[in-house]
N, C-alpha and C positions, 0 to 999 in steps of 0.2 A: 221608174220613169222611162228607162231605156227600152223596156219592152214595148211601150206604146209609141216610142219614137220609131222603132223598127216596124211597128204596125202601120204607122203613117207612111213610111218609105215604101212598104209593100203596096199600100193603097195607091200612092202617087205613081208608082211604076205601072201598076195594073191598069190605071186609068189614063196613062200617057201624059200625066201631069209632069212627071220627071222622065226625061228621055235622054238617051246617050247616043252620041254620034258626032257630027261636025256642025256647029251652029255659029253663024255670024252675028255678033252682038252690036248694038248701037255704038258701043264704046270703041268698036274697031277690033276688038279681041275675037279670036276664034276659039270657042269653048267646046269641050268634049261632052258637055251636059247642058240641058235646058230645062227650066222649070216654068210651067204655065198653068195656073189654076183655071184659065179660060177653057181648058179641056173638060172641066166639070160642068155639065149642061143639063142636069136633071135634078129633081128634088131630093132623091135618095142620096146621091153623091154629095150634093151641097150640104145636106144635113150632117153627113159624116165629117165634112170639112169643118163645119161649125162646132161640132163636138170636140175636135182636136184643138181649135183655137180656144174654146171655152176651158178646156182642161189646163192649158198653159196659164190662163188668167187665174184660175183657182189655185194652181200650184205656186205661183209667184207671190200671191197674197198681197197685192198692191191695192190700195184704196182708190177706187175710180167709180164714176157714175155716168160716163158717156163714152161711146165708141164713135170715133170720127173716121170714116172711110175715105181712102185716097182714090180719086178717079183713076181708072174706072173699076179695076178688079177689087180694089179695097172697099168699094161700095157694097157689093154683094157679100164680101167677107164680114163687114160690120153687121149687116142685117142677119146673116145666118148665125153669127156668134151671139148676137143679142137674143135670138130665138133659143139657141142651145143653152145659154145661161139660165133662161127662165125654165125651159122644159126639163133640164137635167138637175139644176142646182137651185131652182126656185128663186133666182135672182133677177129682179126686174131692172134692166139697164137700158137706158136710152141710146139711140144712135142718131147720127147726123152725117150729111155729106154736102159737098158744094155742087151747085149748078155749073154748067160750062160757062154760062154768062148770066148776068143779073137779069131777073125777070121784073118788068116794070108794071105788070097788071096782075089782077087776081092775087095769088099768093106771092107777094113781091119779095125781092131780095135774092141773095146768093145761096142761102142755106135751105136745105130740105131736111126735115126732121126736128130734133130737139134744139132748143136754144143753147148757146154756150154759157149763159150767165151762171156764175158760181159753180162751174163744172170742173171736175177732175178728169182729164181726158186721156184716153188711150188712143193714139193714132194707129190705124190698122191698114196693112197693105199685104200684097202677096210676097214680093221680094223688094230689097233695096238694091238697085243697080247703080244709077248715077246719083241718086239721092235728091233729084230735082223735085219730084212730086211731093216727097216728105217735107222738103224745105218750104214748098208753097203752103202746105198745110200748117206748118209751124208759124209762118208769117201771118196766116189768117187767124190762128188762135191768139197770137200775141196782140191782135187788135182789140181784144175783148178784156175788160177789167174783171178782176176777181175770178179769173179762169187760169188753170194751170195744166200743163202737160205732164203726166206722171209716168209716161212710158210710151214706147213704140213697139207694136206687135206685128211681126211678119210671119209668113208661113215658112220661108226658106232663107237662111242667111248664107250667102255665097262666100263670105269670109275672104273678100278680095281687097287688095290694095287699091287705093284711089290715087293714081299717080299721073293723071293727065288732066287737061282742061275740061274733058267731058264730065268729070265727076265734081260734085259739090264738095267744097272744103270739109274735111273731117271735123273742123272746129264747130261747124253748124250742128252736127249730130252728136258729138261726143259728150255733150252735157246731159243727154237723155239716155236712160237705160233702154237698150234694144233687146227685146225678147223674141224668141222664135220657136216654132214647133220643132223644126230640125235645122241643123247647120250642115255645111259641107263635110265637116268631120264626122257627123253622125252617119252621113251617106257612105263615107269611106269605111267606117267601122262596120256598117252593114254589108258592104261589098266584100270586105275581107273575110266575112263569115260564110260567103256564098261563092263557091269557086266558078260558077257560070259567069261571073262578072270580072274575071281576071284580066281580060284584054281592056275592058273599059276602065278598070282600076289603074292600069299602067298609064293610060292617056290622062286620067284625072290627076294622078301623082305628078306627072310632067307639067301639067298646067298649073298645079298648085305651087310647084317650086318657083315658077315665074311670077305668078300673080297673087298667090295666097298670102295671108297675113302671117 
């Protein structure tokens, strides 16, 4: 498994999804790294992303039948993962996501894609920063009967403390299993094996001592 984690990190760095430097986050923190799957903007790269998401879902062996994408980057993540599950593993899994606001004509309602009824749902996003978008998805799902959340899947787990009002209370998320393609620890392990990242590694270690779990 570690080999494909390294493969994903190399892919993320090469496509500028994972960057190193000085980045000002919404939380007010200044981070030495930044992760943004919005940098993937063509079919080939998105197909690769979907393959990695799908590989995680196959490996964790959780019973699910719907991927619910968090606006906005989680939407494309849900779609490409659903496609990869079918193309690579012959698993037909529905997807769904929310509209920004309820539509009152034609295809009415908030949901686009599959119904929630009697579904075992994986919530999917790129990262969890404040947790607010995931909390909103959880609240939406809880409005449906005979529906359950069986896990949360993200591309990158920053593994940071949630220690100010910007962050959603950990009580909201801790009842759910959170799975990821990679974690900050995976990135650190990769950097330790590649001496060209020595300077970046020093900055990340310093940041992790302050904000890391």
